[in-house]
C-alpha positions as CSV (number, residue, x, y, z in Angstrom):
1,M,4.7,-12.8,30.8
2,I,7.5,-11.5,28.4
3,T,10.9,-10.9,29.8
4,D,11.4,-8.0,27.3
5,P,8.7,-5.4,26.4
6,A,9.8,-5.1,22.9
7,S,9.1,-9.0,22.2
8,P,5.7,-9.5,21.2
9,A,3.9,-12.8,22.4
10,D,4.8,-15.8,20.2
11,T,1.9,-17.7,19.5
12,R,3.2,-20.2,17.0
13,V,2.4,-23.7,17.5
14,P,5.8,-25.6,18.5
15,Q,6.9,-28.8,16.9
16,I,6.1,-31.8,19.0
17,I,8.9,-34.2,18.9
18,T,10.7,-37.0,20.7
19,G,13.7,-35.6,22.2
20,T,16.7,-37.3,23.3
21,Y,19.9,-36.0,25.0
22,G,22.8,-36.2,22.5
23,S,20.9,-35.7,19.5
24,P,21.5,-33.1,16.9
25,I,18.7,-31.0,18.3
26,A,20.2,-31.2,21.8
27,E,23.5,-30.1,20.5
28,R,21.7,-27.1,18.8
29,L,20.1,-26.3,22.2
30,E,23.4,-26.5,23.8
31,T,24.9,-23.9,21.5
32,I,21.9,-21.7,22.4
33,W,22.1,-21.9,26.0
34,K,25.6,-22.7,27.0
35,T,27.6,-20.0,28.8
36,E,30.6,-18.5,27.1
37,P,33.9,-19.4,28.5
38,G,36.2,-16.8,30.4
39,I,35.7,-14.5,33.2
40,L,33.0,-12.3,31.1
41,G,31.0,-15.5,30.6
42,W,31.1,-16.4,34.3
43,I,30.1,-12.9,35.5
44,G,27.5,-12.7,32.8
45,S,25.8,-16.1,33.1
46,V,22.1,-16.1,33.9
47,D,21.8,-20.0,34.1
48,H,19.7,-20.5,37.1
49,K,21.8,-23.7,37.9
50,E,25.0,-21.7,38.0
51,I,23.4,-18.8,40.2
52,G,21.9,-21.5,42.6
53,K,25.4,-23.2,43.1
54,R,26.8,-19.6,43.7
55,Y,24.1,-19.1,46.3
56,L,24.8,-22.6,47.9
57,V,28.7,-21.9,48.0
58,T,28.4,-18.2,49.3
59,A,25.9,-19.2,52.1
60,M,27.8,-22.2,53.1
61,F,30.8,-19.8,53.6
62,F,28.7,-17.5,55.7
63,L,27.7,-20.4,57.8
64,L,31.3,-21.3,58.5
65,V,32.0,-17.6,59.4
66,G,29.1,-17.5,61.7
67,G,30.0,-20.8,63.0
68,L,33.6,-19.7,64.0
69,E,32.3,-16.7,65.7
70,A,29.9,-18.9,67.8
71,L,32.7,-21.0,68.8
72,A,34.6,-17.8,69.9
73,L,31.6,-17.0,72.1
74,R,31.2,-20.4,73.6
75,V,35.0,-20.3,74.5
76,Q,34.3,-17.2,76.5
77,L,31.2,-19.0,78.3
78,A,32.5,-22.4,78.9
79,A,33.3,-21.3,82.5
80,A,32.7,-18.8,84.8
81,N,34.5,-15.4,85.1
82,L,36.6,-15.9,81.9
83,Q,38.1,-13.1,80.2
84,V,38.9,-14.7,76.6
85,L,36.8,-11.9,74.9
86,N,36.5,-8.3,76.5
87,P,32.9,-7.2,76.7
88,R,33.0,-4.9,73.6
89,L,34.4,-7.7,71.1
90,Y,31.9,-10.2,72.8
91,N,29.0,-8.0,71.9
92,E,30.4,-7.4,68.3
93,L,30.9,-11.0,67.7
94,F,27.5,-11.8,69.4
95,T,25.9,-9.3,66.8
96,M,27.9,-10.5,63.7
97,H,27.1,-14.1,64.7
98,G,23.4,-13.5,64.6
99,M,23.4,-11.3,61.6
100,T,25.2,-13.9,59.6
101,M,23.3,-16.9,60.6
102,V,19.7,-15.3,60.3
103,F,20.4,-13.1,57.4
104,L,23.4,-14.0,55.4
105,Y,23.1,-17.9,55.7
106,A,19.5,-19.2,56.5
107,L,17.3,-17.7,53.7
108,P,20.2,-17.6,50.9
109,I,21.1,-21.3,51.1
110,L,17.3,-22.1,50.6
111,S,17.4,-19.7,47.6
112,G,20.2,-21.5,46.2
113,F,18.3,-24.7,46.2
114,S,15.3,-23.1,44.8
115,N,17.3,-21.3,42.1
116,Y,18.8,-24.6,41.2
117,L,15.9,-26.9,41.3
118,W,12.8,-24.8,40.5
119,P,13.0,-25.0,36.6
120,L,14.1,-28.4,36.9
121,L,11.1,-29.3,39.0
122,L,8.7,-27.3,36.9
123,G,9.7,-28.6,33.7
124,S,11.1,-25.2,32.4
125,R,14.4,-24.0,31.0
126,D,15.1,-21.1,33.3
127,M,13.7,-18.8,35.8
128,A,11.0,-16.2,34.6
129,F,13.6,-13.4,34.9
130,P,17.0,-14.8,34.4
131,R,18.9,-11.5,34.5
132,L,16.9,-10.5,37.7
133,N,17.8,-13.8,39.2
134,A,21.5,-13.1,38.8
135,F,21.2,-9.5,39.8
136,S,19.7,-10.9,43.2
137,Y,22.8,-12.9,43.7
138,W,25.2,-10.3,43.0
139,V,23.4,-7.8,45.4
140,Y,23.4,-10.6,48.0
141,L,27.1,-11.0,47.9
142,A,27.7,-7.3,47.6
143,A,25.5,-6.8,50.7
144,G,27.2,-9.4,52.6
145,L,30.6,-8.2,51.8
146,F,29.3,-4.7,52.8
147,M,28.2,-5.9,56.3
148,Y,31.3,-7.6,57.0
149,A,33.7,-4.8,55.8
150,G,33.5,-3.0,59.0
151,M,35.3,-6.0,60.8
152,F,38.5,-5.2,58.9
153,F,38.3,-1.4,60.3
154,G,37.1,-2.1,63.9
155,Q,33.7,-0.8,63.0
156,M,31.3,-3.7,63.9
157,P,27.7,-3.5,65.2
158,D,27.4,-4.3,68.8
159,A,23.7,-3.9,69.7
160,G,22.8,-7.4,68.8
161,W,21.4,-8.8,65.6
162,F,18.0,-7.5,66.8
163,N,19.4,-4.1,67.1
164,Y,17.1,-2.7,69.6
165,T,16.9,1.2,70.3
166,P,18.2,3.1,72.2
167,Y,21.2,0.8,72.4
168,S,21.6,1.3,68.6
169,N,21.1,5.2,68.8
170,R,24.1,7.4,67.9
171,H,24.5,8.4,71.7
172,F,25.5,5.0,72.5
173,N,26.9,3.7,69.3
174,P,28.8,6.8,67.6
175,G,30.8,4.5,65.3
176,L,30.0,3.2,61.8
177,G,29.3,-0.2,62.9
178,I,25.3,0.3,63.4
179,D,25.3,2.3,60.1
180,I,26.9,-0.5,58.1
181,Y,24.4,-2.7,59.5
182,A,21.4,-0.6,58.8
183,L,22.5,0.1,55.2
184,G,23.7,-3.4,54.8
185,M,20.1,-4.6,55.6
186,V,18.6,-2.1,53.2
187,F,20.9,-3.4,50.5
188,L,20.2,-7.1,51.4
189,G,16.5,-6.3,51.2
190,I,16.9,-5.4,47.5
191,S,18.0,-9.1,46.7
192,T,15.4,-10.6,48.9
193,T,12.6,-8.6,47.2
194,V,13.5,-9.0,43.5
195,G,14.3,-12.8,44.2
196,A,11.0,-13.3,45.8
197,I,9.3,-11.6,42.7
198,N,11.2,-13.8,40.4
199,F,10.0,-17.0,42.3
200,V,6.4,-15.8,42.1
201,V,6.5,-15.1,38.4
202,T,8.3,-18.5,37.7
203,L,5.6,-20.5,39.3
204,L,2.7,-18.7,37.7
205,R,4.0,-18.6,34.2
206,T,6.5,-21.2,33.6
207,K,5.2,-24.6,34.7
208,A,5.3,-27.2,32.3
209,P,2.0,-28.0,30.6
210,G,-0.2,-30.2,32.8
211,M,1.6,-29.2,35.8
212,S,-1.6,-27.6,37.4
213,I,-1.3,-25.9,40.9
214,N,-2.2,-29.4,42.8
215,R,0.9,-31.1,41.2
216,V,3.7,-29.0,42.1
217,P,6.1,-30.5,44.5
218,I,5.9,-29.3,48.2
219,I,9.1,-27.7,48.0
220,I,7.5,-25.2,45.5
221,W,4.8,-24.3,47.9
222,G,7.5,-23.7,50.6
223,T,9.6,-21.2,48.6
224,L,6.4,-19.8,47.0
225,T,4.8,-19.0,50.4
226,A,8.2,-17.7,51.8
227,S,8.5,-15.4,48.9
228,V,5.0,-14.1,49.1
229,G,5.8,-13.5,52.8
230,N,9.2,-11.8,52.0
231,L,7.3,-9.3,49.8
232,L,5.1,-8.4,52.6
233,A,7.5,-8.5,55.4
234,V,10.8,-7.2,54.0
235,P,9.6,-3.6,53.5
236,A,8.9,-3.5,57.3
237,V,12.5,-4.2,58.4
238,S,14.0,-2.0,55.5
239,L,11.8,0.9,56.8
240,A,13.0,0.2,60.3
241,F,16.8,0.3,59.3
242,L,16.3,3.3,57.0
243,L,14.5,5.3,59.7
244,L,17.4,4.4,62.1
245,W,20.0,5.3,59.7
246,A,18.2,8.7,59.0
247,Q,17.8,9.3,62.8
248,R,21.7,8.5,63.2
249,Q,22.7,10.9,60.3
250,F,20.3,13.5,60.6
251,G,18.9,14.0,63.9
252,A,15.4,12.5,63.5
253,H,13.5,11.3,66.3
254,Y,11.6,8.3,65.2
255,F,12.7,6.0,68.0
256,D,13.8,8.8,70.5
257,P,11.4,9.7,73.4
258,A,13.1,12.9,73.8
259,G,11.7,14.1,70.5
260,G,8.2,12.4,70.5
261,G,9.6,9.0,69.1
262,Q,8.6,5.4,70.3
263,P,11.5,3.1,71.1
264,L,9.0,0.3,70.8
265,L,8.4,1.3,67.3
266,W,11.5,-0.3,66.3
267,Q,10.5,-3.6,68.0
268,H,7.2,-3.6,66.2
269,L,8.8,-3.0,62.8
270,F,11.6,-5.5,63.4
271,W,9.3,-8.4,64.6
272,M,6.7,-7.6,62.0
273,F,9.3,-8.7,59.6
274,G,11.3,-11.0,61.9
275,H,8.6,-13.6,62.6
276,P,7.3,-14.2,59.2
277,W,11.2,-14.4,58.4
278,V,11.5,-17.3,60.6
279,Y,8.8,-19.1,58.5
280,A,10.6,-17.9,55.3
281,I,13.7,-19.8,56.4
282,V,11.9,-23.0,57.5
283,L,9.1,-23.6,55.1
284,P,11.4,-24.2,52.0
285,A,13.4,-26.4,54.2
286,M,10.2,-28.3,55.3
287,G,9.5,-28.6,51.5
288,I,12.9,-30.1,51.0
289,V,11.8,-32.8,53.5
290,S,8.3,-33.3,52.2
291,D,9.7,-34.1,48.7
292,A,12.8,-35.9,49.5
293,L,11.8,-37.9,52.6
294,P,9.1,-40.0,50.7
295,V,11.7,-41.1,48.2
296,F,13.3,-43.1,50.8
297,C,10.2,-44.4,52.2
298,R,9.4,-45.8,48.7
299,R,5.9,-44.1,48.7
300,P,4.2,-40.7,48.0
301,L,3.9,-38.2,50.8
302,V,1.0,-38.8,53.1
303,G,-1.6,-36.0,52.9
304,Y,-0.1,-33.8,50.0
305,T,-3.2,-31.4,49.9
306,P,-3.2,-30.8,53.8
307,V,0.6,-30.3,54.0
308,A,0.3,-27.7,51.1
309,L,-2.4,-25.9,52.8
310,S,-0.6,-26.2,56.3
311,T,2.4,-24.4,54.4
312,V,0.2,-21.6,53.4
313,A,-1.6,-21.3,56.7
314,T,1.5,-21.2,58.7
315,M,2.9,-18.1,56.9
316,F,-0.8,-16.5,57.0
317,I,-0.9,-17.1,60.6
318,G,2.9,-16.0,61.2
319,F,2.0,-12.4,60.3
320,G,-0.2,-12.2,63.4
321,V,2.3,-13.4,66.1
322,W,5.1,-11.0,66.0
323,V,4.3,-9.5,69.5
324,H,5.0,-12.9,71.4
325,H,8.5,-11.5,71.0
326,M,7.2,-8.5,72.9
327,F,5.2,-10.0,75.9
328,A,7.4,-8.3,78.5
329,T,7.2,-4.8,77.1
330,G,4.3,-3.6,79.0
331,L,1.5,-3.8,76.3
332,S,-2.2,-4.2,77.2
333,T,-3.6,-7.5,78.6
334,M,-6.1,-7.6,75.4
335,S,-3.3,-7.6,73.0
336,L,-1.2,-10.2,74.8
337,S,-4.3,-12.5,74.8
338,F,-4.8,-12.2,71.1
339,F,-1.2,-12.8,70.2
340,S,-0.8,-15.4,72.7
341,A,-3.7,-17.2,71.0
342,S,-2.5,-16.8,67.5
343,S,1.1,-18.0,68.8
344,I,-0.5,-21.3,70.0
345,V,-2.9,-21.8,66.9
346,I,0.1,-21.6,64.4
347,V,1.2,-25.0,66.1
348,I,-1.7,-26.5,64.5
349,P,-0.6,-26.5,60.6
350,S,3.0,-27.3,61.8
351,A,1.6,-30.3,63.3
352,V,-0.2,-31.4,60.3
353,A,3.2,-31.4,58.6
354,V,4.8,-33.7,61.3
355,F,1.9,-36.1,61.3
356,A,2.3,-36.3,57.4
357,W,6.1,-36.9,57.7
358,L,5.5,-39.7,60.6
359,A,2.8,-41.3,58.7
360,T,4.9,-41.4,55.4
361,I,7.7,-43.2,57.3
362,F,5.5,-45.5,59.1
363,T,3.4,-46.7,56.0
364,G,6.3,-46.8,53.8
365,R,9.5,-49.1,53.3
366,P,12.4,-46.8,54.6
367,V,15.6,-47.1,52.9
368,F,18.3,-46.0,55.4
369,K,20.6,-43.9,53.3
370,T,22.3,-40.7,54.4
371,P,19.7,-38.2,53.5
372,F,16.9,-40.1,55.3
373,Y,18.8,-39.9,58.4
374,Y,19.1,-35.9,58.2
375,F,15.3,-35.8,57.4
376,A,14.3,-37.9,60.1
377,G,16.6,-36.0,62.4
378,F,14.8,-32.9,61.4
379,V,11.5,-34.4,62.3
380,F,12.6,-35.0,66.0
381,L,14.4,-31.4,66.2
382,F,11.3,-29.8,64.5
383,T,9.1,-31.3,67.2
384,L,11.3,-30.4,70.1
385,G,11.7,-26.7,68.8
386,G,7.9,-26.7,68.6
387,V,7.4,-27.8,72.1
388,S,9.5,-25.0,73.5
389,G,8.0,-22.5,71.2
390,F,4.5,-23.5,72.4
391,M,5.7,-22.8,76.0
392,T,7.1,-19.4,75.1
393,A,3.6,-18.7,73.5
394,S,1.9,-18.6,76.8
395,V,2.3,-15.1,78.3
396,P,2.8,-16.3,82.2
397,A,5.5,-18.8,80.9
398,D,7.2,-16.3,78.6
399,L,7.3,-13.6,81.4
400,Q,9.7,-16.2,83.3
401,L,11.5,-17.3,80.5
402,T,12.0,-14.0,78.4
403,D,15.7,-13.0,78.2
404,T,16.9,-16.5,79.6
405,Y,19.0,-18.9,78.0
406,F,15.9,-20.9,77.4
407,V,14.7,-18.7,74.6
408,V,18.3,-18.9,73.0
409,A,17.8,-22.8,73.0
410,H,14.5,-22.5,71.5
411,L,15.9,-20.0,68.8
412,H,18.7,-22.5,67.9
413,Y,16.3,-25.4,67.6
414,V,14.0,-23.5,65.4
415,L,16.4,-21.6,63.2
416,L,19.6,-23.8,63.1
417,G,18.3,-27.3,63.8
418,I,15.2,-27.0,61.6
419,N,17.2,-25.2,58.7
420,V,20.8,-26.9,58.6
421,F,19.5,-30.7,58.9
422,P,17.1,-30.1,56.0
423,V,19.9,-28.2,54.1
424,L,22.6,-30.9,54.7
425,G,20.3,-33.7,53.9
426,G,19.3,-31.8,50.7
427,I,22.8,-31.3,49.6
428,V,23.5,-35.1,50.0
429,Y,20.2,-35.8,48.1
430,W,20.7,-33.3,45.3
431,F,24.5,-33.8,45.1
432,P,24.4,-36.4,42.5
433,K,22.2,-34.2,40.3
434,M,24.5,-31.3,40.5
435,T,27.8,-33.2,39.9
436,G,27.0,-36.7,38.7
437,K,28.7,-38.2,41.7
438,L,27.6,-39.8,44.9
439,M,28.6,-38.8,48.3
440,D,30.4,-41.4,50.4
441,E,27.7,-43.3,52.6
442,R,30.0,-44.2,55.4
443,L,31.3,-40.5,56.0
444,G,27.8,-39.3,55.3
445,K,26.5,-41.3,58.3
446,W,29.2,-40.4,60.5
447,S,29.2,-36.8,60.0
448,F,25.3,-37.0,60.7
449,W,25.7,-38.9,64.0
450,I,28.1,-36.4,65.0
451,L,26.1,-33.5,63.9
452,F,23.0,-34.6,65.4
453,A,24.7,-35.6,69.0
454,G,26.7,-32.3,69.0
455,F,23.6,-30.2,68.2
456,N,21.6,-31.6,71.0
457,I,24.7,-31.7,73.4
458,A,25.1,-28.0,72.5
459,F,21.6,-26.5,72.7
460,F,19.5,-28.8,74.9
461,P,21.5,-28.0,77.9
462,M,20.7,-24.1,77.3
463,H,17.0,-25.1,78.3
464,V,18.6,-26.1,81.6
465,S,20.5,-23.0,81.8
466,G,17.5,-20.9,81.2
467,L,15.4,-22.4,83.8
468,L,18.2,-22.0,86.3
469,G,17.9,-18.1,85.5
470,M,20.8,-17.5,83.4
471,P,20.2,-14.4,81.4
472,R,21.1,-14.1,77.7
473,R,23.2,-11.4,76.1
474,V,25.8,-11.5,78.8
475,Y,29.5,-12.0,78.1
476,T,30.4,-13.7,81.6
477,Y,28.8,-14.8,84.7
478,P,29.7,-15.5,88.4
479,S,30.3,-18.8,89.8
480,G,28.1,-20.6,92.2
481,M,25.1,-20.0,90.3
482,G,24.8,-23.6,89.1
483,W,25.6,-22.3,85.4
484,E,28.8,-23.8,85.1
485,L,28.4,-27.4,84.1
486,P,25.5,-26.7,81.5
487,N,27.5,-24.1,80.0
488,L,30.6,-26.5,79.8
489,I,28.5,-29.1,78.2
490,T,27.0,-26.6,75.7
491,S,30.6,-25.5,74.7
492,A,31.7,-29.1,74.4
493,G,28.6,-29.9,71.9
494,S,29.4,-26.9,70.1
495,F,32.8,-28.1,69.1
496,L,31.3,-31.6,68.3
497,F,28.8,-29.9,66.1
498,A,31.6,-28.1,64.4
499,L,33.7,-31.4,63.9
500,G,30.5,-32.8,62.3
501,V,30.4,-29.8,60.0
502,L,34.1,-30.2,59.1
503,L,33.6,-33.9,58.4
504,F,30.6,-33.2,56.1
505,L,32.8,-30.7,54.0
506,V,35.7,-33.4,53.8
507,N,33.1,-35.7,52.5
508,L,31.8,-33.1,50.0
509,A,35.4,-32.3,48.8
510,L,36.4,-36.0,48.6
511,S,33.2,-36.9,46.7
512,L,33.8,-34.1,44.2
513,K,37.2,-35.5,43.4
514,R,36.5,-39.2,43.4
515,G,32.8,-39.9,44.0
516,A,31.2,-42.9,42.5
517,P,29.3,-42.2,39.3
518,A,25.5,-41.4,40.1
519,G,23.7,-42.1,36.9
520,N,20.5,-40.0,36.2
521,N,18.4,-41.1,39.0
522,P,20.4,-43.0,41.9
523,W,17.7,-42.6,44.5
524,D,14.8,-43.8,42.3
525,A,13.1,-40.6,42.7
526,N,9.6,-39.3,41.3
527,T,10.3,-35.9,40.4
528,L,11.2,-34.2,36.9
529,E,14.8,-33.3,37.7
530,W,15.7,-37.0,37.7
531,S,14.6,-37.6,34.3
532,M,17.6,-35.8,32.7
533,P,21.4,-36.5,32.8
534,S,23.4,-35.6,35.9
535,P,24.6,-32.9,35.9
536,P,21.8,-31.3,33.7
537,P,22.7,-29.6,30.4
538,P,22.3,-25.9,29.9
539,Y,18.8,-25.9,28.5
540,N,17.3,-28.6,30.9
541,F,14.9,-30.3,28.7
542,V,15.3,-31.4,24.9
543,C,11.7,-30.9,24.7
544,I,9.3,-29.3,27.2
545,P,7.3,-32.3,29.0
546,E,3.7,-32.7,29.4
547,L,2.4,-33.9,32.6
548,V,-0.7,-35.9,33.9
549,S,0.3,-36.6,37.5
550,R,2.1,-35.4,40.6
551,H,4.8,-38.3,40.5
552,P,5.9,-38.5,36.8
553,L,8.6,-40.9,37.3
554,W,6.4,-43.2,39.5
555,E,3.2,-43.5,37.3
556,D,3.9,-47.0,36.2
557,R,4.4,-48.4,39.7
558,L,1.6,-46.2,41.3
559,Q,-1.0,-47.0,38.4
560,E,-2.9,-43.8,39.4
561,S,-4.3,-43.6,36.0
562,E,-4.1,-45.1,32.5
563,A,-2.5,-41.9,31.1
564,R,1.1,-41.3,31.3
565,S,3.3,-38.0,31.3
566,S,5.2,-37.4,28.2
567,L,8.8,-36.5,29.6
568,H,10.7,-37.2,26.3
569,Q,8.2,-36.1,23.8
570,G,6.9,-32.6,23.9
571,M,7.2,-29.2,22.7
572,L,10.6,-28.3,20.7
573,L,11.8,-24.8,21.2
574,D,14.9,-24.0,19.3
575,H,14.7,-20.7,17.8
576,G,16.8,-19.0,20.6
577,R,16.3,-19.0,24.3
578,E,12.7,-20.0,24.9
579,T,10.4,-21.7,27.2
580,I,6.5,-22.4,27.4
581,G,4.3,-20.0,29.1
582,T,1.3,-21.6,30.7
583,T,-1.9,-20.4,32.7
584,A,-1.4,-19.8,36.4
585,L,-3.9,-22.6,38.0
586,D,-4.2,-25.3,35.2
587,S,-0.8,-24.8,33.4
588,E,-2.4,-24.9,29.8
589,A,0.3,-23.7,27.3
590,E,-0.6,-20.4,25.7
591,V,2.5,-18.5,24.8
592,I,6.2,-18.9,23.9
593,L,8.4,-16.9,26.2
594,K,11.6,-15.1,25.0
595,M,14.3,-15.6,27.4
596,P,17.2,-13.0,27.5
597,G,20.7,-14.2,27.1
598,D,23.8,-14.0,29.4
599,S,24.7,-10.2,30.4
600,V,27.3,-8.6,32.4
601,L,24.7,-5.6,33.1
602,P,23.2,-7.2,36.3
603,F,26.7,-7.5,37.7
604,L,27.6,-3.7,36.7
605,C,24.2,-2.5,38.1
606,T,25.3,-4.2,41.5
607,L,28.7,-2.4,41.2
608,A,27.1,0.9,40.7
609,L,24.5,0.2,43.8
610,S,27.3,-0.9,45.8
611,W,28.9,2.5,45.1
612,L,26.0,4.4,46.2
613,F,25.7,2.6,49.5
614,V,29.3,3.1,50.4
615,A,29.2,6.6,49.5
616,A,26.2,7.2,51.8
617,L,27.8,5.4,54.6
618,L,30.8,7.8,54.2
619,H,28.7,10.9,53.7
620,Q,30.1,11.6,50.3
621,W,26.6,12.6,48.9
622,W,27.9,13.7,45.6
623,L,29.5,10.4,45.1
624,A,26.3,8.6,46.2
625,G,24.5,10.8,43.5
626,A,26.9,9.7,41.0
627,G,26.3,5.9,42.0
628,A,22.6,6.4,41.7
629,V,23.2,7.8,38.1
630,C,25.4,5.0,37.2
631,T,22.7,2.4,38.8
632,L,20.1,4.1,36.6
633,A,22.0,4.0,33.4
634,A,23.0,0.2,34.0
635,G,19.3,-0.4,34.5
636,V,18.2,1.4,31.4
637,A,20.8,-0.5,29.3
638,W,19.6,-3.8,30.9
639,L,15.9,-3.1,30.1
640,W,16.5,-1.5,26.5
641,P,14.1,-3.0,24.1
642,R,15.3,-5.6,21.7
643,A,13.2,-6.3,18.8
644,A,14.5,-10.0,18.2
645,L,15.2,-11.2,21.7
646,G,15.7,-14.8,21.8
647,Q,15.3,-15.5,18.0
648,T,18.6,-16.8,17.4
649,A,21.5,-17.7,19.6
650,E,23.2,-14.6,18.9
651,A,20.4,-12.4,19.6
652,G,19.9,-14.1,23.2
653,H,23.1,-12.7,24.3
654,G,24.1,-9.1,25.5
């Protein structure tokens, strides 16, 4: 797999050296791989670590925005018959909140972790397609800004984040809000798709020699499975939004029964994507826990192989459960039986992971640091969310619970709790690697307990509200229904959760400024990223390591074999931006990959693509055509063959 078609495979035998950070060889690699200073260098950087941090910061920003929207909703629902928000504004904020949390926060934050960590975990110097990696981020940022642009012009979507027809048809929504949402989702799908391709190829071709498929960390399995799932699922939702946009613009009838269309076609297309998407934003988070929790238990993960297989099985079965979102739509009994069964069966691989985490804790010697609290809290929330999900998988129960706040409670446990707690724990865990500093332990534990208490106070009473019959998607409710107390508790818990997030951010800011020096491996962890300085240099590894086990930094204490991995002695590649290409399964070195250097072309391509989408939104078709031409031109310049790609530091740029 060569990143430029004009660069032939380099089959020279690399020199085997003992590489140390700070040596003349390391200084040469620094010169080759470093990002040039200045705004053009910042825009053109393809360093996976920089891109990963940008994903993390941007996704955290959207988390805060979505959280503020949620707080506004909870103020409105804190008591009966309140008029803090009018119905239209409530629907708009409700839609923007769901869209933001599900699409602009949940997966991108995990992409940030994966972008930053994958080459470090795999023993590589960068992702397989560095410029495509930069492009995926710029498109994500542009799509997020595009989807929020309507807020400043009073044009927000108001049909819910699920955007059901006929509510989203032009007859009921004549403004631009739904059009912005539809085109924005197609735009965002480009970022998700190219990012998924990059992750799949990175795993298959850039692992360090000796890192066979049964030695990669579980977080790699999680992101790989999510990426393959996205490649299959994202086209469904992109098609749905594209058909809806065409129906609104050109009078098509895909979802209009008056013209022979099917309103339920929208729900099928949306949930064929939506349920695999749930696992796409959960499996990488589960991978974070599977890799980091054992570090604080001072032992390897119990059941590595079953957990890896359960990760794949979860996504595989996940493609067969989308109809459990549609049990109340009048489908045939036979189809309901099949999808109910598959919705129950999918609990099994999830339970495998839960038992593995519990066994790791109980057979280890836990060290109660802040990340451990987040991961242990996640296990509790994961179990509780799974139990409520099991209930809604039963057709008779779901017919009673659907469209009530019980489903809202379940949704927040499986989308927010199962995602946010591993994410915050992961930030604390890898913060020393990213910055060279430790986060404050006292503030960290305070923020965890406030977050954990606030989360459960906010969302557990929603189960009670739902069982009492409170419907979801309502902006107010009458008094005397028994809903006032659970809603007041939920609103109070929401603000307590927000306080925990604020305290976490304060800890983050203070630690960035004056955190204690971390050293290379403050947690005594076992994976490759902790074998290098903190923060890592631009080139990651002086020499590409060679592995013989799953736990390269714990080999002496585990004594799994007499052989030892070569972490500071391996293949020297210093003839430009290069890394080793290995076989997919056994990870045997077979080629030297030439990696492209920094370039502003991915950014320019994103600008041209943004121009195209804005012009299409405004019906400026000649401008849309010009945007398409500019996008094509930027793409051609980006992919133009280079005969000497990566041979020298200079050739690696541009």
